[in-house]
Backbone as CSV, one residue per row, in Angstrom:
resi,resn,N_x,N_y,N_z,CA_x,CA_y,CA_z,C_x,C_y,C_z
1,MET,-155.306,78.723,-114.871,-154.373,79.527,-115.228,-153.283,78.666,-115.502
2,PRO,-152.467,79.246,-116.580,-151.118,78.612,-116.856,-150.229,78.096,-115.944
3,VAL,-149.609,77.061,-116.122,-148.799,76.399,-115.213,-147.508,77.109,-115.063
4,GLU,-146.907,77.923,-116.046,-145.847,78.773,-115.778,-145.969,79.959,-114.958
5,PHE,-147.261,80.696,-115.028,-147.705,81.658,-114.534,-147.546,81.253,-112.974
6,LEU,-148.285,80.200,-112.469,-148.365,79.746,-111.226,-147.227,79.452,-110.635
7,ALA,-146.212,78.987,-111.422,-144.839,78.690,-110.870,-144.077,79.869,-110.618
8,ILE,-144.440,80.885,-111.186,-143.956,82.262,-110.866,-144.678,82.938,-109.595
9,ILE,-145.745,82.711,-109.418,-146.569,83.180,-108.376,-145.990,82.498,-107.120
10,ASP,-146.022,81.121,-107.104,-145.131,80.057,-106.155,-143.961,80.565,-105.796
11,ASP,-143.114,80.912,-106.683,-141.521,81.439,-106.253,-141.806,82.601,-105.807
12,VAL,-142.474,83.795,-106.111,-142.658,84.959,-105.487,-143.010,84.804,-103.997
13,LEU,-144.146,84.016,-103.809,-144.540,83.772,-102.378,-143.497,83.226,-101.501
14,LEU,-142.703,82.247,-101.905,-141.548,81.515,-101.389,-140.576,82.549,-100.987
15,PHE,-140.345,83.518,-101.874,-139.247,84.455,-101.659,-139.565,85.400,-100.541
16,SER,-140.847,85.627,-100.534,-141.425,86.867,-99.767,-141.693,86.359,-98.446
17,TYR,-141.565,85.107,-98.122,-141.993,84.481,-96.865,-141.115,85.279,-95.725
18,ASP,-140.010,85.413,-95.788,-138.925,85.830,-94.669,-138.248,87.110,-94.954
19,HIS,-138.880,88.145,-95.863,-138.190,89.221,-96.333,-138.846,90.429,-95.672
20,SER,-138.691,91.466,-96.054,-139.458,92.952,-95.521,-140.844,92.954,-95.310
21,ALA,-141.214,93.614,-94.605,-142.622,93.915,-94.111,-143.264,94.421,-95.405
22,GLU,-142.699,95.079,-96.398,-143.568,95.498,-97.574,-143.717,94.353,-98.532
23,GLN,-142.797,93.384,-98.611,-142.637,91.995,-99.541,-143.797,91.245,-98.748
24,LYS,-143.673,91.095,-97.628,-144.525,90.258,-96.625,-145.921,90.690,-96.918
25,GLY,-146.462,91.934,-96.876,-147.674,92.552,-96.780,-148.253,92.068,-98.487
26,TYR,-147.228,92.224,-99.332,-147.629,91.854,-100.931,-148.223,90.482,-100.740
27,ALA,-147.219,89.761,-100.290,-147.371,88.236,-100.202,-148.800,88.093,-99.512
28,LEU,-149.209,88.553,-98.540,-150.062,88.391,-97.807,-151.580,88.687,-98.431
29,ASP,-151.524,89.891,-99.438,-152.390,90.110,-100.423,-152.813,89.152,-101.296
30,MET,-151.674,88.690,-101.881,-151.698,87.674,-103.011,-152.278,86.410,-102.167
31,LEU,-151.870,85.957,-101.180,-152.302,84.868,-100.633,-154.046,85.063,-100.543
32,ARG,-154.442,86.118,-99.954,-155.813,86.400,-99.889,-156.618,86.251,-101.324
33,PHE,-156.103,86.801,-102.344,-156.414,86.708,-103.766,-156.536,85.078,-103.964
34,ILE,-155.443,84.481,-103.508,-155.646,83.013,-104.060,-156.755,82.341,-103.203
35,GLY,-156.882,82.655,-101.866,-158.188,81.996,-101.006,-159.305,82.552,-101.711
36,ASP,-159.665,83.770,-102.143,-160.867,84.231,-103.036,-161.064,83.338,-104.237
37,ALA,-159.907,82.991,-105.041,-159.909,82.262,-106.248,-160.298,80.713,-105.761
38,ILE,-159.802,80.238,-104.817,-160.168,78.886,-104.472,-161.654,78.785,-104.119
39,SER,-162.237,79.985,-103.397,-163.653,79.624,-102.852,-164.661,79.923,-104.114
40,LYS,-164.212,80.661,-104.890,-164.910,80.963,-106.208,-164.762,79.888,-107.318
41,GLY,-163.875,79.218,-107.446,-163.357,78.281,-108.504,-164.201,77.073,-108.762
42,MET,-163.874,76.284,-109.673,-164.553,75.242,-110.142,-163.605,74.140,-109.697
43,ASP,-164.065,72.672,-109.510,-163.177,71.450,-108.985,-161.909,71.602,-109.684
44,GLY,-161.856,71.440,-111.100,-160.616,71.228,-111.681,-159.709,72.539,-111.534
45,ASP,-160.246,73.777,-111.762,-159.690,75.048,-111.520,-158.862,74.997,-110.174
46,ILE,-159.637,74.671,-109.077,-159.103,74.710,-107.727,-157.859,73.918,-107.518
47,VAL,-158.084,72.614,-108.090,-156.649,71.673,-107.918,-155.894,72.213,-108.763
48,GLY,-155.797,72.852,-109.958,-154.733,73.192,-110.631,-154.153,74.399,-109.898
49,LEU,-154.955,75.273,-109.405,-154.403,76.456,-108.594,-153.583,75.978,-107.462
50,ILE,-154.346,75.149,-106.388,-153.422,74.966,-105.299,-152.238,73.986,-105.627
51,THR,-152.212,73.065,-106.602,-151.134,72.403,-107.179,-149.942,73.424,-107.513
52,GLY,-150.479,74.531,-108.106,-149.479,75.388,-108.845,-148.802,76.266,-107.738
53,VAL,-149.364,76.231,-106.664,-148.661,77.224,-105.541,-148.692,76.435,-104.306
54,GLN,-148.681,75.085,-104.237,-148.724,74.069,-103.172,-147.252,74.358,-102.133
55,ARG,-146.261,74.611,-102.999,-145.057,74.805,-101.977,-145.109,76.115,-101.123
56,SER,-145.499,77.102,-101.851,-145.580,78.500,-100.963,-146.843,78.394,-99.915
57,ILE,-147.853,77.987,-100.202,-148.930,77.820,-99.389,-148.617,76.955,-98.188
58,CYS,-147.973,75.732,-98.427,-147.395,74.780,-97.325,-146.494,75.979,-96.440
59,ARG,-145.788,76.645,-96.968,-144.542,77.342,-96.157,-145.358,78.405,-95.455
60,TRP,-146.236,78.965,-96.076,-146.751,80.094,-95.343,-147.807,79.768,-94.044
61,ILE,-148.532,78.650,-94.405,-149.379,78.164,-93.344,-148.527,77.551,-92.336
62,SER,-147.411,76.710,-92.448,-146.768,75.968,-91.608,-145.987,77.192,-90.736
63,ASP,-145.530,78.106,-91.288,-144.785,79.181,-90.782,-143.642,78.663,-89.660
64,ALA,-142.906,77.923,-90.323,-141.760,77.013,-89.547,-140.707,77.893,-88.883
65,ASP,-140.449,78.930,-89.549,-139.609,80.023,-89.141,-140.140,81.313,-88.206
66,CYS,-141.446,81.086,-87.878,-142.216,81.920,-87.004,-141.805,83.626,-87.517
67,VAL,-142.010,83.888,-88.679,-141.975,85.167,-89.341,-143.143,85.958,-89.158
68,LEU,-144.252,85.289,-89.017,-145.425,85.865,-88.871,-146.205,86.166,-87.672
69,SER,-146.747,87.165,-87.308,-147.471,87.464,-86.007,-148.632,86.547,-85.997
70,GLU,-148.943,86.310,-84.736,-150.369,85.437,-84.445,-151.366,85.805,-85.633
71,ASP,-151.432,87.231,-85.618,-152.799,87.667,-86.198,-152.586,87.470,-88.019
72,GLU,-151.180,87.557,-88.351,-151.087,87.439,-89.682,-151.058,85.879,-89.930
73,HIS,-150.494,84.960,-89.153,-150.873,83.680,-89.349,-152.157,83.228,-89.583
74,LEU,-153.080,83.600,-88.427,-154.348,83.475,-88.458,-154.950,84.102,-90.026
75,GLY,-154.542,85.055,-90.246,-155.286,85.634,-91.397,-154.696,84.883,-92.911
76,VAL,-153.562,84.359,-92.790,-153.127,83.252,-94.012,-153.882,82.023,-94.044
77,VAL,-154.340,81.593,-92.736,-155.009,80.318,-92.815,-156.358,80.563,-93.082
78,SER,-156.934,81.644,-92.347,-158.355,81.898,-92.842,-158.402,82.427,-94.208
79,SER,-157.496,83.162,-94.927,-157.624,83.596,-96.274,-157.552,82.455,-97.063
80,VAL,-156.933,81.297,-96.986,-156.682,80.366,-97.695,-157.833,79.195,-97.629
81,GLN,-157.932,78.804,-96.383,-158.937,77.877,-95.868,-159.047,76.760,-96.736
82,LEU,-158.064,76.103,-97.002,-157.538,74.889,-97.721,-158.485,73.623,-97.282
83,ILE,-158.503,73.475,-96.158,-159.125,72.152,-95.570,-160.793,72.418,-95.995
84,SER,-161.356,73.209,-95.560,-162.830,73.523,-95.496,-163.076,73.654,-96.981
85,ASP,-162.606,74.400,-97.783,-162.902,74.486,-99.104,-162.730,73.197,-100.036
86,LEU,-161.515,72.595,-99.647,-161.324,71.207,-100.495,-162.528,70.171,-100.111
87,ARG,-162.885,70.337,-98.749,-163.798,69.300,-98.393,-165.135,69.793,-98.947
88,SER,-165.411,71.038,-99.083,-166.748,71.540,-99.536,-167.020,71.439,-101.044
89,HIS,-165.745,71.507,-101.962,-165.831,71.847,-103.421,-165.560,70.652,-104.118
90,LEU,-164.758,69.734,-103.676,-163.869,68.608,-104.321,-164.391,67.461,-103.930
91,SER,-163.993,66.429,-104.899,-164.475,65.220,-104.518,-163.154,64.361,-103.930
92,LEU,-163.251,63.436,-103.334,-161.979,62.686,-102.947,-160.833,62.251,-103.778
93,GLY,-161.350,62.143,-104.834,-160.314,61.964,-106.228,-159.658,63.042,-106.324
94,HIS,-160.044,64.584,-106.392,-159.502,65.406,-106.486,-158.480,65.642,-105.305
95,ILE,-158.853,65.517,-104.187,-158.136,65.593,-102.854,-156.844,64.585,-103.186
96,TYR,-157.175,63.664,-103.500,-156.002,62.616,-103.661,-155.034,62.935,-104.659
97,LEU,-155.522,63.647,-105.710,-154.399,64.027,-106.739,-153.789,65.171,-106.229
98,PHE,-154.261,66.119,-105.565,-153.503,67.224,-104.822,-152.595,66.436,-104.014
99,CYS,-152.938,65.721,-103.040,-152.228,65.360,-102.045,-150.809,64.578,-102.661
100,HIS,-151.010,63.720,-103.711,-150.070,62.952,-104.358,-149.497,63.681,-105.626
101,SER,-149.696,64.852,-105.753,-149.205,65.507,-107.051,-147.729,65.679,-107.122
102,ARG,-146.985,65.951,-106.195,-145.405,66.222,-105.822,-145.318,66.518,-104.144
103,LYS,-144.088,66.428,-104.105,-143.595,66.379,-102.891,-143.491,68.069,-102.675
104,VAL,-144.050,68.371,-101.326,-143.970,69.894,-100.901,-142.516,70.282,-100.834
105,GLY,-142.075,71.385,-101.316,-140.516,71.785,-101.185,-139.863,71.386,-102.170
106,GLY,-140.091,70.642,-103.213,-139.496,70.312,-104.535,-140.261,70.571,-105.547
107,ARG,-139.551,70.413,-106.658,-140.151,70.519,-108.143,-139.990,69.315,-108.708
């Protein structure tokens, strides 16, 4: 996916985190779609996808403001499944690139 498109998705997911139930519902659907794309993608595609939406994924998974119910939070974590998918699909080199690609929370 183009970097610009992923940046828009990342911004929308960040914006939707602490907004209305309707926006949160759309964001949760988008996160499920991202989780599906991660599980079906090839090594290089997965790294690009996760890196493109890294800030928002981290924000939703951490749920620092506690805006998600326990079931919603579990749904986010299980739909994205970053750790298990990264370990099963990527080499250590890809994981290193992801972890050091940029600081979470800034561009």
